VEXMARMAR-588626 format. One record per residue: residue in three letters; x, y, z of N, C-alpha, C in turn. Coordinates in pm, whole numbers, plus 32768, in hexadecimal, padded with zeros to 4 digits. Layout:
N
ALAXYZXYZXYZ;...
***
This chain:
494
MET72189038785872958FFE788772858F677893;VAL72DE8F1E785A72D68E8C785C731C8E5878D8;THR72D68E047924730F8DC8799D73458D3D797C;ILE73C18D27799F74008CA4798773FA8C547A08;SER73C38BDD7A0073B58B887A77743D8B577AA6;PRO744A8B367B2774C88AFF7B5C74F48A817B12;ALA74928A2F7AE874B489B27AA174F889D17A1C;LEU74C38A3879D375008A5B795475898A997968;ARG75988AE979D5761B8B2279F376828AB47A0C;ALA76588A4D7A5576B289DF7A7476DC899679F5;ARG767B89867998769C8942791B76F7899678C3;ALA76E68A1B78CA77358A74787677C08A8D78AD;ALA77D08A77793378538A92797178BB8A31793B;PRO79358A607929799D8A0778F779B98996795A;ARG79C9891E792779E588AC797B7A7888A879A0;ARG7A90888E7A1F7B1A88857A4F7B3F87F27A5F;MET7BB587D17A2F7BE487477A397C16872F7AC7;THR7BE686C57B067C0C86A67B907C52861F7B96;LEU7C9F860E7BFE7CE485907C157C8485307C5A;ASP7C4984D77C0C7BEC84767C437C0483EF7C00;VAL7BB0838E7C207BC183077BEA7BB783087B52;GLY7B5B83567B1D7B4B835D7A8B7BC883927A47;PHE7C0383FA7A807C7D84327A467CEF83CD7A4B;ILE7CFC83887ABC7D6783257AC97D5382B27A66;ARG7CD7828B7A547CBB821F79F37CE1824A7966;ARG7CBF82C479417CE382F678BC7D7B830278AD;THR7DBD832A79197E4F833679167E9082AF78FD;PHE7E5C8248793D7E9481C279297E74818C789D;PHE7E0681BA78617DEA819277D87E5281CD7779;ILE7E72824D77907EDA828D773E7F61824A7755;LEU7F7E822977D47FFB81E277F27FFF815B77AB;GLY7F8C811777A87F85809777627FA480A576CE;LEU7F72811176927F8F812976048024814375ED;LEU80618190764880F081AC763C8142812C764C;LEU811D80D976AA8164805A76BE814F7FFC7649;LEU80DB8007760980C17FB6759181217FDC7521;LEU813E805D7516819D808A74B0822C805A74CE;ILE824B804E754E82D18022757582DF7F8B756D;SER82717F43757A82747EB1758982C27E67751D;PRO82C47E92749E83137E46743C83A87E3F745C;PHE83D97E9A74B084677E9B74D284847E4B7551;ALA841C7E14758F842E7DC67609844C7D3475E6;PRO84947CEB763D84AD7C5D7624842D7C0A761D;ASP83C57C38766683437BF3766682D87C57763B;PRO82CA7C7175B982707CDC758A81E07CCC75B8;LEU81A87C5375AC811B7C3F75D281077C567667;ALA815E7C1C76B881537C2C774981607CBE7771;PHE81B97D06773181CF7D93774F81547DE5772A;ALA811C7DCB76B480A97E187684802D7DFE76D8;VAL80127D7F76F37F9B7D5C77427FA97D9077D1;GLY801F7D7C780B80357DAC789380227E4178A1;GLY80457E8D783B80367F1D78407FA67F4C7848;PHE7F497EFA78187EBC7F2178197E717EEE7895;VAL7EB07E9A78E47E697E5D79557E367EC479BA;PRO7E827F2D79E07E497F8D7A3E7DCB7FD17A0A;TRP7DC77FEE79887D4E8029794F7CDA7FC67956;VAL7CF67F47793A7C8E7EDF79417C5B7ED279D0;VAL7CB87ECA7A2E7C937EB87ABA7C417F2E7AED;LEU7C6C7FA87AD07C22801E7AFE7B9E802E7AB4;SER7B947FFB7A3A7B157FFE79F27AB17F9E7A32;ILE7AE37F307A6A7A8C7ECF7AAC7A667EFD7B39;ALA7ACC7F247B867AB57F407C157A9F7FD47C32;GLY7ABA802C7BD47AB380BC7BEE7A2780F37BF4;LEU79D680C17C51794D80F17C63794E817A7CA8;PRO78DF81C57C9F78DF824F7CD17906825D7D64;PHE78DA82007DBA78EE82137E49794A81A97E87;ILE79A181717E367A0481147E6A7A6E81667EB3;PRO7AA581367F237B0A81857F6B7B86819C7F16;VAL7BC3820F7F257C3A822F7ED57CAC81CF7EF5;ALA7CA881917F6B7D1081317F907D1680BD7F2D;ALA7CA6809F7EEC7CA480317E8B7D0080517E15;ILE7D0D80D17DF27D6780F87D857DF680D47DAA;PHE7E1D80F77E247EA380D17E517EB4803A7E50;TYR7E507FF27E7F7E577F607E897E757F217E01;PHE7E2C7F4A7D9B7E3E7F0D7D177EBC7F407CD1;VAL7ED37FC17CD47F467FF97C8D7FCA7FCB7CCA;TRP7FD07FC57D4E804B7F9B7D9180727F0C7D69;GLN800F7EB37D68802E7E287D47804B7E197CB1;TRP80067E667C5D80267E617BCE80B67E8F7BB7;CYS80E17EF67BFE816A7F277BED81CE7EB97C0E;GLN81B37E6B7C75820E7DFE7C9982137D937C2D;VAL81A37D7C7BEB819F7D187B7F81E47D4F7B03;PHE81BD7DC77AD981EF7DFE7A5B82827E227A63;ALA82B57E387ADC83447E557AEB839A7DE67AB2;GLN83667D6B7AB283B27CFC7A7A83C07D0B79E3;ALA83587D4079A183607D58791183C67DC778F2;LEU83C97E2E7946842D7E97793484BA7E61794B;LEU84C77E0B79AE85497DD279CC857C7D7C7959;SER85207D39791585497CE478A485847D387832;ILE85527DB4782185897E0E77BB86197E3477E0;ILE862D7E56786086B37E7D788E87147E077881;ASP86E57D9078A6873A7D1A789F874C7CE77810;GLY86EF7D1077B986F87CE3772E86D97C51771C;GLN86877C19777386627B8C776685D07B78778D;SER85947B11775485087AF3776D84F47AC677FE;MET847D7ADE7830845C7AAE78B784637A1778BF;SER844D79D3785184517940785084DD790A7864;THR8543795E785785CE7933786C860A797778E6;ALA85B579A9794085E579F079B6863279927A11;SER868779CB7A6386DD797C7ABA868F792F7B24;PHE8615795C7B4485C579177BA8857078A77B6C;GLY858978847AF0854178137AB584DE783C7A4B;GLY84BD77DC79F6846077F7798983D3781479B6;GLY83B677FE7A37832F78187A68831078AB7A78;VAL837379037A64835C79937A7682F679C77A12;MET82FC79987997829A79C47934820D7998795C;SER8201791D798B817E78EE79B9814F79407A30;ALA81AB795E7A8D818779AF7B0281557A397AD7;TYR81917A707A7081687AF37A3D80D77AEF7A0E;TRP80B57A8D79BB802D7A8279877FCA7A6079F7;TYR7FEF7A057A517F9579DF7ABD7F7A7A567B1A;SER7FE07AA87B307FCF7B1C7B887F737B847B48;LEU7F847B9C7AC87F2C7BFA7A837E9B7BC87A86;ALA7E887B477A6E7E017B0D7A737DC77B1B7B00;SER7E1B7B0B7B667DED7B167BF07DBF7BA47C10;LEU7E057C077BDA7DDC7C927BF17D537CAE7BB4;VAL7D3A7C777B3F7CB77C887AFF7C4A7C447B52;VAL7C687BCF7B887C077B877BDC7BEB7BD67C5C;LEU7C537C0E7C987C407C617D0F7BE57CD97CF0;ALA7BF97D157C7B7BA57D867C517B147D5A7C43;CYS7AFE7CE37C0F7A757CAF7C037A357C9C7C8B;ALA7A847C6C7CED7A507C5C7D747A287CE37DAF;PHE7A7A7D487D9B7A5C7DCE7DCD79DD7E057D8A;ARG79CF7DEE7D0979587E217CC478DA7DDD7CF8;LEU78E37D5B7D1178707D127D4678467D497DCD;VAL78A67D657E2378887D937EAA78577E247EAB;PHE78947E7A7E5A78747F097E6078067F347DFE;SER77D67EDB7DAC77697EFE7D5176ED7F247DA1;GLY76B17F927D7D76387FBF7DC1765080097E41;MET76CC80217E6476E8806A7EDF76C080FD7ECF;ARG767F81307F35765081BA7F3176BC82187F62;GLY76BF828E7F2A772382F07F4C76FF833E7FCA;PRO775583997FF3773D83E7806D76D584538055;SER7698848080C1764084F480B87695857080A6;PRO765B85DE807576AB8659806376EE868780E3;VAL76AA867B815476E486A681D47757864A81FB;GLU774385C981EA77AA8567820E7827857881B8;GLU7813859D813A788285A680DD78DF861A80FB;VAL78AA8687813278FC870081487913871D81DB;ALA78F086BF823378FA86D882C4798986FB82ED;HIS79EB86BF82AA7A7786D482D17AA9876182B2;LEU7A6687A882587A96882B822D7A8A88958299;GLU7A39887C82FF7A2B88DF836B7A9688CE83D6;TRP7AE0886083D47B458849843B7BBE88A18427;ARG7BFF88C484947C74891A84917CF288C78478;PRO7D4488EC84177DBF88A083FD7E1988948477;LEU7E1D88FB84CC7E7088F385457E418882859F;ASP7DBE887585AF7D88880A86037DA6878185C6;LEU7D9C877885437DBB86F985007E4F86D6850F;PHE7EA4873E85107F33872585247F4C86F385B2;PHE7F09872E86157F1486FE869E7EE5866D86A7;LEU7E78865086627E4385C786617EA985678623;TYR7EE8859385B77F50854185787FC3852A85D9;CYS7FF08592861F805F8583867E803B852086ED;GLY7FBF8525871B7F9384C687817F9684378750;THR7F66842186D67F66839886A07FF4836B867D;LEU804D83CB866080D983A886478119837186C8;VAL80FF83B487378130838487B880F582FA87D5;LEU807482E987B78032826987CC807381FC8779;ALA8095821B86FB80D381B886A3815B818C86D8;VAL81A981EC870A822C81CB8744821A817587C1;ALA81B681998814819B814A888D817280BB8869;CYS812480AD87FF80FA802787D381717FD487A4;THR81D380178767824C7FD1873B82967F9587B2;TYR82A67FE5881C82EA7FB3889482947F4C88DD;ALA82107F6088DD81B67F02892081BC7E7988DD;THR81CE7E79885881D87DFB881082517DAA883D;ARG82BE7DEF885A83367DA9888A83217D718916;LEU82D07DB6896782B87D8989EF82527D1889F4;ILE81EC7D20899D81817CBA899B81707C89890C;PRO81C87C3288DC81C17C038851813D7BC0882D;GLY80FA7B878892807C7B428876800E7B9E8845;LEU801D7C20885A7FB87C81882E7FED7CD987BD;SER804E7CA78771808F7CF9870B802D7D28869F;GLN7FD27CD086737F757CF9860B7F137D62863E;GLN7EE97D5586BB7E8E7DB886F47ED37E4086FF;PHE7F4E7E4087307F987EBD873C7FB37EFC86B3;GLU7FD27EA786517FEB7EDC85CB7F6F7F1E8592;ALA7EFA7EDE85A67E7D7F1885747E617F9E85B6;VAL7E747FA5863B7E5C802486827EBC80908650;SER7F3A806B86357F9C80CD86077F74810D8583;ARG7F2080C785357EF780FE84B37E97817284C0;LEU7E6D8195853A7E1E820F854D7E6B8288851A;LYS7EEF827E851D7F4282EB84E97F2483058456;ILE7F0B829B84097EEB82AC837B7E6782F7836C;VAL7E0582D583BE7D83831983B77D9483AE83D3;ALA7DDD83CF843E7DF1845B84627E4184A583F7;GLU7EA6846383C27EFA84A0835A7EA884BA82DC;PHE7E58845982B67E038468823F7DA284DC8251;LEU7D6584E682C77D05855282E17D4985DA82DB;LEU7DC385E4830F7E0E866183057E2786858274;PHE7E55862682267E778640819B7DFB86648148;VAL7D90861881587D1A862F81047CD686B38128;THR7CDE86DA81A77CA3875A81D07CF587D0819B;VAL7D7987C681A67DD0883181737DC0883D80DC;LEU7DC087CD80957DB287D080037D2888017FD9;GLY7CC287E3802A7C3A880B80077C1A889B8025;THR7C6188D680877C42895F80B07CAF89C28088;GLY7D28899180717D9889EB80547DD28A2C80CE;ARG7DA48A0581467DD68A3C81C47E3089D6820A;GLY7E978A06824E7EE989AF82A17F5689658257;ASN7F87899E81EA7FEF895B819C806D894181EF;LYS808B899A824E8103898682A180F6890A82F8;PHE807C88E98322806988718373807787F3831D;LEU804787FB82A2805A878B824580EE8771822F;LEU813887DC821381C787CE81FA821087988275;ALA81E987C682EB82288798836682128703837A;ALA819886D4835F817A8645836F81CB85F2830C;VAL81DA86228291822885D9822D82B985CC8259;VAL82F3863B828A837F863982B6839185DA832D;VAL833585E1838C833D858A8402833784F883D9;GLU82DC84D6837E82CE844B8353834B8419830C;ILE8387846D82B98400844382718473842B82D3;VAL84858488833284F2847B839284DE83FF83E9;ILE846583EC841C844A83788471845682F78422;GLY842982FA83A584338282835284C38259833A;PHE851882BA831E85A5829A830785EC82748388;SER85BC82A583F985FD8283847885EC81F1849C;GLY858581B38462856B81288482850A811784F4;LEU84DD8186852F8482817E85A083FD813F8578;LEU83C9816785038350812A84CE836A80E68448;SER83E480ED84188414809F83A583C380B38325;ASP8396812E830B834C8143828F834E81D8826D;PHE839881FB8206839A828881DB8342829F8161;ARG831D8233811C82D0824580A2823A825680BC;GLY820C822C8133817E82308150814282BB8140;VAL818A83228170815483A9816B813783D580DC;PHE818683A6807C816D83C87FEF80EC83877FBD;VAL80D3830E7FEB805782C87FC77FDF83118002;TYR7FE7833480837F76837780C47F5883FD8081;LEU7FC18445805C7FAD84C7801D7F6D84B87F94;ALA7F9984547F497F5E843D7EC57ECC84167ED0;MET7EAC83BE7F2E7E2183947F3F7DC984087F71;ALA7E02845E7FC47DB784D37FF27D9A85317F7E;ALA7DFA85407F237DE485967EAE7D7385617E57;ILE7D6D84DE7E497D0184A17DFA7C7C84B17E42;ALA7C7B84967EC57BFF84A27F127BCB85317F12;ALA7C2785937F167C0086207F157BD886507E8B;ARG7BF685FD7E267BDB861F7D9A7C1286AB7D7A;ILE7C9286BA7D927CD1873B7D797CCA875E7CE5;VAL7CBE87DD7CC97CB7880C7C3F7D4388037C02;LEU7D4A87CB7B8C7DCA87BD7B487DF088427B06;SER7E5E88797B357E9188F77B027F2788E97AF1;VAL7F6689527AC07FF7894F7AB1803989397B39;THR8006897C7BA0803F896F7C26803388E17C5B;SER7FBC88A57C4E7FA8881E7C827FF787B77C33;ILE800487CA7BB18051876C7B6080E587747B83;VAL811887EF7B9381A487FF7BBD81B987C27C47;GLY815987D87C9F8162879C7D24816587047D1E;GLY811686CA7CC48117863A7CB4819C86067C82;VAL81D8864F7C25825B86287BF082C4862E7C5D;VAL82C086997CAE831F86A77D1D830A86377D82;TRP828C86197DA2826A85AC7E0082A485287DD1;PHE829085077D5182C284877D1D835B84877D16;SER839584F67CEF842784FE7CE5846984ED7D6D;LEU842E852A7DD48464851D7E5B845A848D7E8B;LEU83E7844E7E7283D683C17E99843D836A7E54;LEU845083817DD384B283327D87853F83497DBB;ALA856283C77DD685E883E67E07860283A57E8F;LEU859E83AC7EE985AE836F7F6D85B882D87F62;GLY8568829E7F06856E820E7EF285F681E17EBF;LEU862E822C7E6186B2820A7E2C871E82197E97;PHE871582857EE48778829A7F4F8771822A7FB6;TRP86F982067FDE86E9819C8042871B8116800C;THR86FF80F97F8E8730807D7F5287C980787F54;ALA880780EB7F3B889980EF7F3488DB80E27FBD;VAL889A8113802888DF811A80AA88A580BC8113;LYS8834807980F787F08031816388447FC0819D;ALA88907F79814A88E27F0C817F894C7F4281E0;GLU898F7FAE81B889F47FEB820E89B68025828C;TYR89418066827B88FE80A382EE88D080398352;ARG88967FCC832288687F63837D88DC7F1F83C3;GLU894B7F10837C89C27ED683BA89F07F2E842F;TYR89EC7FB0841B8A13800C848689AD800C84F7;ALA892B801684D388C28026853888B17FAA858F;THR88CF7F33855988C17EB885A789467E8485DB;GLU89B07ED085BE8A397EA985E58A5D7E1E85B1;GLY8A2C7E0285378A4F7D8584F689FF7D0C8522;GLU899D7D1F857A894D7CAE85AA88DB7C90854A;GLU88B77C0F853E88457BE684EA87C57BF9853A;THR87947C73853E871E7C93858C86D27D05854A;GLN86537D12856E86007D7F853B86027DF88599;HIS86437DE9860C86447E54867086CA7E9C866E;PHE86C47F23866F873D7F74866987767F8686F6;SER87F97F8086FF883D7F92877F887F8019878B;ILE88828067872088BF80ED871F88528155873C;PRO886D81B887928809822087AF87DA82688730;ILE875F82998734872282D486BD876F834F868E;GLU87A3839F86EB87EB841886C0886B83F48675;ASP88AB8386869F8924835A86598901831F85D0;ARG888F82DC85C9886482A385478845831184E4;LEU8800837A851287DF83E884B9885D8432848C;ALA88BC844184E8893A848184C48985842E845C;TYR898183AB846C89C58352840D8983835C8383;LEU88FC8361838388B58371830388D683F782C3;GLY88E2845E8316890684E182E1898E84E0829E;ASN89EC849B82DA8A728490829E8A6C8443821A;LEU8A1883DB82168A088390819989CB83E8812C;ALA896C843E8155892D849880F4899184FE80BF;LEU89E7853081188A4D859180ED8AB28552808E;ALA8AC384CF809C8B21848880458ADB84447FD0;SER8A6184717FB18A12842F7F498A4F843E7EBD;GLY8AAE84997EAE8AEE84A97E2C8B3B842E7E01;SER8B6083DA7E638BAC83617E428B5182EB7E21;ILE8ACE82FE7E2B8A6F82917E0F8A64827A7D79;ASP8A6581FD7D508A4B81D97CC589B381CF7CB4;TRP8977823A7C8388E582417C7C88AD81DE7C17;GLY88FA81BB7BB188CC81567B5288BE80CE7B95;ASP892280A97BE3891B802B7C2C88A8802D7C91;ALA889580A17CD2882980AC7D3487A1809D7CF2;ALA879180D97C7A871280CF7C3286F6803E7C0A;TYR875C7FF97BDB87497F6D7BB387287F177C2D;ALA876F7F2E7C9B87557EE17D1586C87EF97D48;MET86997F777D4286127F957D7285A97F527D19;LEU85BC7F587C96855D7F187C3B855F7E817C4D;ASN85D67E497C6185E27DB97C74859D7D8E7CF4;ARG85AA7DDE7D5E85677DBE7DDC84D17DCF7DD0;PHE84A77E317D81841A7E4F7D7283D37DE57D1E;ALA84197DB17CB783DE7D4B7C5F83D77CC77CA9;TYR83667CAD7CE883607C407D4983347BBA7D0F;ILE83037BB67C9582CA7B377C6883337AD07C42;ASP83B47AF47C4484197A8D7C2D84147A247C9C;ILE83EC7A4E7D1583DC79F07D85836B798E7D65;PHE82FB79C47D39828A79717D0F82B579147C9F;GLY830479467C41833178F57BD0838878827BFB;SER83E178987C5D8437782A7C8B83E577BD7CCF;VAL837877E57D11831F77827D4F82D777317CE5;ILE82A877747C7C8265772C7C0F82C476C67BD0;THR833F76F07BB683A076967B7883B576197BCC;TYR83C3762A7C4F83DB75B87CA8835E75637CB8;GLN82EB75A47CCC826F755A7CE48245750A7C6A;ASP825A753F7BF2823574F57B79828E747B7B66;ALA830874837B98836474127B8C834C73AA7BF8;THR833273D57C72831D73797CE382AB73AF7D37;LYS823773757D2C81C273A17D7781DB738E7E0D;GLU81B273F27E5B81CC73EC7EEA817E737D7F2E;GLY810473657F0380B972F47F39803A731A7F82;ALA8042734E7FFA7FCC7367804C7F6F73CD800D;PRO7EF073A77FF07E9374067FB27E6874748012;MET7E6074ED7FDF7E327562802B7E82757780AC;ARG7F00755080AB7F51755F81257F6275F0814C;GLN7F78764880EB7F9076D5810B7F157715814A;TRP7EA176FA81127E25773181497E0A76F881D4;GLN7E1D767481E47E03763782657E60766E82D1;GLU7EE0767A82B07F3F76AF83127F2377428331;ALA7EFB778D82CC7EDD781B82E07E66782C833D;LEU7DFA77E483227D8277EF83757D9D77B98402;GLY7DE9774C84097E0A7715848C7E5C777684DF;HIS7EB777BC849E7F0A781D84E57EB878938515;VAL7E5D78C284C17E0E793884E47DAE791B8557;PHE7D7378A585587D0F788585BE7D4B7846863B;LYS7DCE7857864B7E12783386C87E5B78B086FA;PRO7E13790E87367E52798C87607EC7797287BE;ARG7F3579B987A67FAC79A587F77F9379C8888A;PHE7F337A2088A27F157A46892B7EE579CE897C;PHE7E9A797389397E6878FB897C7EC178818962;PHE7F11788988FA7F6C781C88D77FFB785388CE;PRO80367875893F80BB78B5893D8128785E8901;ASP811277DB88FB8177778188C38168776F882C;LYS810B77B987EF80F777AD875E817777D58715;ALA819E778486B3821A779E866982107821861C;ASP827E786B8615828378E685C8827B78C78533;LEU823E792684E9823C7918845882C779318420;SER82EF78E383C0836F78F8837D835878F882E7;ASP8353796F82AD83417979821D83B5793781D3;THR842C7945820984A2790B81C98497787381C5;ALA846D78368235846177A4823983F6777481D7;THR838877BF81CD831E7798816E834F77A180DF;TYR8396780D80C083CB781A8038842F77AC8019;ALA8487778E807884EB7725806284A7769F8048;ARG843B7684809183F47604807D83AD75FF7FF6;LEU836D766E7FD0831E766D7F558373767B7ED8;ALA83EB76B37EE6844476C47E7284B776607E72;GLY84BF760C7EDA852775A77EDE85B375E07EEA;ILE85C276477F408641768D7F4F866E76897FE0;ASP86ED76887FF68726768F807D86FE771680BB;PRO86C077158133869677948171870677F98180;ALA878077CA818F87F0782781A0881078748121;LEU87D6784880AF87F67887802F878778E27FFB;VAL872078F6804C86AC79428019869F79CA805C;LEU870D7A0A8078870C7A8F80B387387AF7804F;ARG86F47B68804A871C7BDA7FF887457C4A8055;GLY87C67C57806C87F37CC480C487BA7CBD814F;THR87BD7C46818D878C7C2A821486F57C398222;THR86AD7C3F81B3861C7C4781B885E37BC1818B;SER858A7B8881DD85517B0781BA84F37B148143;ILE84DC7AA580FF848A7AA4808684087A59809F;SER839B7A93807483177A53807E82EA7A287FF3;VAL82AC79B37FEC827479837F6C820579E17F3E;GLY81B77A157F9E81477A6B7F7C80C87A1B7F69;TYR80577A5F7F797FD77A187F787FB479DD7EF0;MET7FE17A1A7E837FC579E17DFF8011795F7DEC;GLY8090795E7E1480DF78E57E0980A878757E5F;GLU807C78957ED8804578307F317FC277F97EFA;ASN7F72784F7EBC7EF7781E7E7D7F1777C17E09;TYR7F8077E07DBE7FA677887D507FD176FF7D83;VAL801E76FC7DF0804B767C7E287FD476267E50;ASP7F6E76647E897EF976187EB77E9A75F27E47;LEU7E87764B7DE57E1A763A7D857E4676377CF4;GLY7EC476557CD87EF176597C4D7EAE76CA7C02;PHE7EBC76C77B7D7E7A772A7B297E1F76E27AC6;PRO7DA1770B7AB77D6477887AE77D22777F7B71;GLY7D31770C7BB57CEF76FC7C367D1477677C9A;MET7D90779C7C927DBA78037CF07D6478807CEB;LEU7D2578977C787CD2790F7C6A7C59790A7CC6;ALA7C2A78907CE77BBB78847D467BE778B27DD0;GLY7C61788A7DF97C9578B77E7A7CAB794E7E7B;ILE7CDC79847E0E7CF17A147E037C6C7A5D7E0D;PHE7C057A287DCE7B807A677DD17B4A7A6C7E60;VAL7B5D79FF7EAB7B2F79FC7F377B787A657F89;LEU7BFA7A727F757C477ADA7FBC7C137B657F98;GLY7BF67B7A7F187BC07BFA7EEC7B3B7C1A7F2E;LEU7AE67BB37F3A7A657BC77F7C7A777BEA800F;MET7AD77BA980527AEF7BC680DF7B1C7C5680F3;LEU7B7B7C8280A37BAF7D0980B17B477D71808B;ALA7B067D5E80197AA37DBF7FEA7A2B7DC8804A;SER79FE7D568080798C7D5780DC79AE7DA2815C;SER7A287D8F818D7A537DD882057A567E6E81EA;LEU7A8A7E9481767A8E7F2281537A017F5B8146;ARG79AA7F11810779217F4380F478DB7F59817B;TYR78F67F0081DA78B77F12825D78DB7F9A8297;PHE795C7FBC82967985803C82D1795880B3827D;MET794B80A081FA791C810D81A67886812881BA;ARG784180CE820177B180E08216778F810482A7;VAL77F3811782FA77D681408385779581CA8382;ARG771E81D583B676CC824D83A176FD82C883EB;PHE773382B884637751832D84B677DB8366849C;LEU78258333843A78A98368841D78A683BC839E;PRO78EC842E839C78F8847D8322793B842C82B3;TRP7920845282377950840781C479E883FB81C2;MET7A2E846581E07ABF846081D97AFC840F824B;VAL7AB8840582BA7AE783AC83247ADD831B82F4;LYS7A7182FB82AF7A63827682767AD1825A8211;GLN7AEE82BE81BE7B5A82AE815C7BE0829781A4;GLY7BF682DD82127C7182CD825D7C7C8242829A;ILE7C0E820E82D07C0E818683077C2B81218299;ALA7BED813582257C0480DA81B47C9780DB818A;LEU7CD4815281887D61815C81637DB9811581CB;ALA7D9A812B824B7DE680E882B57DD7805082AA;PHE7D5E8025828B7D427F96827B7D967F5B8209;VAL7D8F7F9981957DD77F6481217E6D7F698137;TYR7E9E7FD581737F2E7FE081887F5E7F7A81EF;ASN7F0B7F5F82537F2E7EFC82B87F2E7E6F827E;VAL7ECD7E5382287EBC7DCC81F17F157DB68178;ALA7F1D7E18811F7F5F7E03809E7FCC7E688082;GLY80027EA880E9806C7F0980D480E87ECD8097;VAL80FF7E4C80B081747E09807581547DCE7FEC;GLY80D77DD97FC180B17DAB7F3B80B47D157F2D;LEU80F57CE67EC380F77C587EA381407C047F0B;GLU818E7C437F6081DC7BF97FC481877BC48036;ALA810D7BF5804780BA7BCB80B8809C7B3580B0;SER80BB7AEF811B809E7A5F811F800E7A49814A;LEU7FDB79D281317F5079B381567F3679C381EC;PRO7F8C798D82457F6F799E82D47F6B7A3182FD;LYS7FCB7A8082CB7FCE7B0D82F17F597B5A82B4;LEU7F307B31823C7EBF7B7281FA7E3F7B578247;PHE7E257AD882687DAE7AB582B57DAF7AFA833D;GLY7E227AEE83817E2B7B2984077E167BBE8406;SER7E517C0483A47E437C95839D7DB37CBE8382;ILE7D727C7983257CE67C9B83047C8D7C89837D;ILE7C977C1583BE7C3E7BF7842F7C5B7C5384A5;MET7CDA7C6284C87CFC7CB0853E7CDF7D44852A;PHE7CFF7D7A84B47CE27E07849A7C4C7E2084A2;PHE7BFF7DC684687B6D7DD784697B397DDB84F8;LEU7B657D7F854C7B337D7985D67B607DF38626;VAL7BDE7E1986177C117E8C86637BC97F0C863C;TYR7BB67F2285B87B787F9F858C7AE17F9C859C;LEU7AA87F2785AD7A1B7F1E85D27A077F618659;LEU7A657F4886B57A5E7F85873A7A8980188737;LEU7AF4803686EE7B2380C186E97ABA811D86AB;ALA7A7980ED86407A15813F85FC799D815B8656;LYS7983810086B2790E81108708792A81618785;PHE79A3814F87BE79BC818B88417A2881F78842;VAL7A8581F787E47AF6825487E97AE882C68784;LEU7ACE82A387077AC88309869E7A5F837586B9;PRO79E7835286EE798583BD870B79B98426876B;ILE7A1083FF87C97A48846088297AA084C487DF;GLY7AF6849187877B4C84E987397AFC854486DE;LEU7A92851086A27A3F8561864879F685CF8695;GLN79C685AF870D79848615875E79E486858781;TRP7A628662879F7AC686C787BE7AE287208746;LEU7AED86E386CF7B05873286557A9187908638;HIS7A17875D864779A187B1862D799788238693;ALA79B68802871179AD886987797A1488D68762;ARG7A8C88B0873E7AF5891287237AD1896886AA;ALA7A97892986447A75897485CA7A0489D785E3;SER79AB89B7864079378A0E865879568A8086B8;THR79C28A72870679E08ADA876A7A558B338744;GLU7AAC8B0686E77B1F8B5686C27B248B68862C;PRO7B4A8BDC85FD7B508BF4856D7BC08BA2852C;ALA7BAA8B7D84AD7C118B3384637C878B8E8446;GLN7CFF8B5484517D788BA284387DA18B9983A6;ALA7DE98C0083797E1A8BFF82EF7E928BA282E5;SER7EB78B8382677F298B2982547FAA8B718274;
***
């Protein structure tokens, strides 16, 4: 009788395709080829073709084996904001160089793509040689009970709401409260990755998704799309096996996100007018139950929505580099003057904590954009939402091109180094580290290209300091509770 070794059995077993960084990279290569075929029909064929391959290039550079999955969101999200301008040019039937925001839009497109590649290089430099988790560390989360993780999520949800109200009471600690509120992302990610990895507790996953969507639309935490990001990143971290069921689930996930995004784009102006009673404020004066009822009525009347107009408006809002382009057009014509003013003001603002300097002037993205683009501040509002130049535009104002790439590289090193620190904390399970990294990236770069230099610096520094303390004194308590519950009570079925 011939004995087959376990190693030979493993080699002979059919390989299952999983959702991981390698699969995503290959998917973007195929997408790049498809966009290359379409590019001759675009107003800017070369820009369209090259832009389509950038995500594959970026993930080929930065997609190291043990890089946090949050990095995928970081790069893909910002690429989508850049490439959306190329898609918009097809719909408008005109070149980016003739866009309404000035001829600098084409330059902004190329500079932004180059910046993404530079950021990927910074990530590769920082994460090269990083060691992966031990086998025990990698699967530690699989023993936790989904019910306990759902309770943990509910607790952090209450904490996030409390932090929102605390920020209004003590504005000087807004960044600290915001960082603490992101514990909800860590708990949510752990719930999702455990359910996807074990197949148990699907009802808790669904409940968390529904709660996040309802709360996001209510305006209480002002974000309904985040849960879709966390779920996608959890699927990648869990390396789910690609099957008909998972692919259909992915299509449903994306379709729901798109439908909610279109609906929100169509009704948000009317909803905010109702919720604020016409006041120019970020705070709602209508009770939450009335706001939800009003949204429900809008949803029931969704048949009257012009979905084509909503789709164009959403793409136009998403394509953010026209703002960068208008700054380039103005700055090339009339130089602002003061060298490195944006960096100096950003660092000066960050190192003057409002808690110790209560008279520190508030940041005004609108005022900065008006100054850098030479526009009346009263004319730079999109549906009562202020406009930020974004960190790429501010780097261009200070350093020009290609000098701005040096500033972008430094920012990439700051973000990647902070992420690597948390990915190397020894006493935390691997998926907890992944959750912290996701919370970090979403807190720092959730708005993508819109993040200004002061907010970017402040978020990186404050999140790092807050989670340095949380990882040492708070998270171990939660982990001990999860381990204790898992060892004393049997896991429940889904």
